N, C-alpha and C positions, 0 to 999 in steps of 0.2 A: 254343735255349733249353734249360734244364735240366729234369729230371724227366720225361723222356719215358717212356711206358709203353705203347709200341706192341708188346706181346709182344716184346720186342726183336725189316776191315777190312784191309791188302793190300800191290808192286812193285819190279842183279845179281839172279838170282831169289832170293826168300826162301825157304829150305827149312825145312819145318815137319814135325812129326809124323814119320812113317816116310818122310821124304824127298820129301814132296809139295811142289810148287813153287807158290807164290803168284803169282797174276798181277799185272802192273802195272795201275795204274788210269788210265782215260781221264777226262777232264773230265766230271762228272756233270750238267752243264747246258749246253744248247745257247746260250751267250752269249759275248760277247767282253769279257774283262776290260779295264777302262779305257774301254770304249765304252758297253755297255748293262747292265754288272754289275760288281761288285767284291766282294773278300772282306771282309766286315764283322768277323768274329771268327774266331779260331782256337781250338784245344783248350786248356784251362787245365791246365798241367803242374805247377802248384803244389798240393801236398796240403793246405796250410794254408788258413785263410779268406782269405788274399790270393790274387791270381791273377796268372799269368805265362804268356806264350805261348812257343812253342819257341825264340824268339829273345831270350828274357828281356824281352820288351816287354810292353805293355798292351793289345795288340790281342785281348783276351779278357775274361772275367769269372769269378767263382768257380764252379767245377764245371761250366763249359761243356764239353760232350762232343763237339763236332764242328767243322766248317768251315761257316760261313754264307756261302753265295754269294748276295749281294743284288742284286736288280734295282734300276735307277736310279729307277723310278717305278711307280705303280699303272697308268699308261697302258701301260708296257712289259708289265706283267703281263697286262693285258687283250688285248694283241696275241697272247699265247700264246707262252711260252718252255718248250721241251721239257726235261724231266728225263730223263736218259740212264742207262742201266745202266753202272756204272763198270767192270765186267768180266764175263766170261762167268760164268754161275752159273744157280742155280734159285731162283725166287721162293719165300720161306718163308711169309710172313705179309703180309696186306694190310688196310688200313682205309680206308674212303671213307664220304662222307656228312657230314663236318664242315663246317660253314658257312665260307665265306671272308669273315672279319670280323676286324678288329683286336681283340686282347685288351682294349684300352682301352674298347672298346664292349661286348664279350662278358663282361668281367669274369672273374676267376681262377676263380670258382665255376662259370662257365658252360663252361669247358674242363677241369674237374677230371678227371684220369685220361685225358684226351685231348690232353695237351700237345703231342704231335707232330702233332696234327691228322690230316689224310689223308696216309697214307705206306705204306711197305712195306719189308721186309727181304729181301735177297737173299743166299743162301749161296754161297760160292765155294771153290776148291780150297785146301787147306792150313789149314783151320779158320778161314777169314776170313769176315766178314759185312759188308755195307754197309747202312746204314739211311738212308732218305730221308724227310724230314718236311716239314710245311707245304705239301703239294701241293694243287692246286686241286680243288674238289669235283667229283666226276664225271669227273675226267680220267684217272684210273688205268686203264691199258690192259693190265694183266697180272693173271694169277690165281695163287693159291698152286699150286706143283707146276710151273708153266710154266718151261721153259728160256729163258734170254735170252742174247743176244750183247753183248759190250762195245759201247757206243754205241748200242744200240738204244733208241728212245723208250719210256718207261714211263709217262709222264704228263706233267703240266705244273706249273710253279711257281705256288704260290698264296699265300693269306694265312690258312690254317687252323691252329687250335691256338694255342699261346702265342707269338704274334708280333705286332708292331706295323707290320711293313713286309713286302712280298713278298720272300721268299727261300727257298732250299733249304738246310735244315740237313742236313748230310751226316756221318754218324758212321761210323767204321771200327772193327771190333772183331777182335781176334786171340785166338782161344780164349776168347771171351766177355768179354774185357777191351778197354776203350777204348784206342786208340792214336792218336797224332798222325801222320797220313799223310805230313807233311813231314819227320818226324824219328823214325822208329821205332827204338827202342833206345837213344835218347839218354840219357845219365846225368842223374839228377836234379840240378838246379841248374846244368847246363851250358847255355851259350847257343849251343852248336854240336854237332855230332856226330849220331849216328843216321843212318838212311838213309831217303831219300825213296821212297815207294811210287808215285809218279806216273810214268806213261810220258812219254817226251820229247814225244809227240804231244799231251799235255794242255796244253803251253804254260805250265806253272806254274813253270818255273825262274826265279828272280828275281822271282816274283810278291809276295813280302813287301815291305810299305812300312810305314814308321814312322808315316805319316798320309798321306791322299790325298784328292783332290777326286772327289766323286761326281757332281755337277752344276755347271755353270757356264754363264752366259749373260747376256743382257740382257732387260730388261722395261720396260714403260712406267710403272711405279710401284712403290712399296715392296713387298717380298716377304715372304711368310710361309712358315713350315715346311710347313703343310698344302698350300699351292699348289705348292711344290717337290716334295713327296712325291707329289702327284697327277700332275704332268706333267713333272717333271724340268726339263731345260733348255728344253723346248719350251713357252715362255711367249709371250704376245702380243709380236710383234716390233716394236720401235720404228721409226718412219719419221721423215722430216724434220719432220712435223707432230705427232709424239707430245707429249703434255703434259709428259713427263718422260723422262729417259734414265737408266736404272738398271742397274748391273752387279751380279751376285750370284754367290755361291759357296756350295755345300753341301758341307762337308768332313766326313771321318769319321777316327776313329782319333787325336783330339787328346788332348794330356796337359795336366795342370795346369802352369801358368806358361808355356805356349806363348804367343807374341806374334804376333798376326795383323795384316796390313795389306792393304788393298785399295784401289788407286789407279785412277782413271778419267782418262784423258787425251784431250784433243780432237784433231782432225786436225793442228793446228798445233804439237802437243807440249806445250801448256799443261795444267796440272792442272785438270780440271773438277770433280772431287770426290774425296774420300778418307775411309777409314774406318780409323782407328788404334785398335784395340781394346785395352783394358786386359788384362794377362796373365790367362789363365784361371784360375779359383780352383780347378778340379779337373778330372780327366780328363772328356773328353766323347765319347760314342760318335758324336755328330753335332752339327754346328754351322752356322748359317746366318749369313753376312755379306752385306751389300749396301751400296752407296753409289751416289749419283747426284745429279741436279740437275734442277729444273723448267725448262721452256723459257721464256725471257723475250722472244725476238723472234718474228718471224712464222714461222721455221722453223729447225731446227738446220742449221748449216753442213754442206755436203756434204763427204764424206771418210771417212777411217778412224778410228774411236774404238777405243782400246785400253784393256784392263784388266789389271792386274798384282796377282796375289794371292800373298802369301808368308807363311810361318809359320816363325817362328824358335824353335828349342828349344836352350836352353843357348848362345845366340848364333850357332847354326848353322842354315841353312835346311834344313828337312825337307820342305817343300812350296814349289815356285816354279811358278806357273802363269800363263800369258799367254793371252788371247783377245781377239778383236776383232769389230767390227761395222762394216760398210761402208754408209754412207747415201749414196744418189745423188739 
């Protein structure tokens, strides 16, 4: 989120100042992209009121100053996901004690001047700083002045400050200026160039996606966004006696005019249900699609039920996801 005021970034080596080498960055959160987390937003590189990420895409919003590593659900957050120091350094500033509550409940006034929520800043070699926001209340495990090593746990992902879902907002600064760690030094208006600060061990090469699925699965009835945000793909699992069989997808990073289709097929290959949505009227940070059918017989036929979700953008597929359910 924007407007952070936590008293207030980094990887060939980057030579700064009097020849000091900046360290490469490791993944700052102990999660697996595509499994229990995803990148929701990137840094806004457009100085105008419009917004553009480092790939000239829309995976950002105006004045967004960091990378948002989003957990797939509140249930995942409650299990405890560690925030990690992105590089060797020294803790400069810390804030804790902000409640883990969505800004939709707390209100903007309730988090004024605390938009970062619980968080901290670490100083690194070469004039680099990393900032970690929205951490869980009471989870911060370091103090100002403390030396930390890359990959060391420094707290946990939370829901504090200006956020509606559990995530780590990670900001990188070079000599006090926000930089995009995926493309440091890229020329304004360019959709490529610059240099990534991420270490190969971070596993972020090729991480950028034009749009992606955050959660997908099956349930026994119609889905709601609150239910998916609470438990992700872990919904009541249908059995052969389930009153309904529903396939659902929560997608992020969709654009206006995207065309979505979700098709559920029976074990014999016949179409059981489908959702062909109208083109989106505008960009959507997240979107929930589902389709299904009520049970009419004594039980659902045994076998493998398959769901196929596609998103077409300009006639080309930007998301193509298949998942299935075996009923015995």
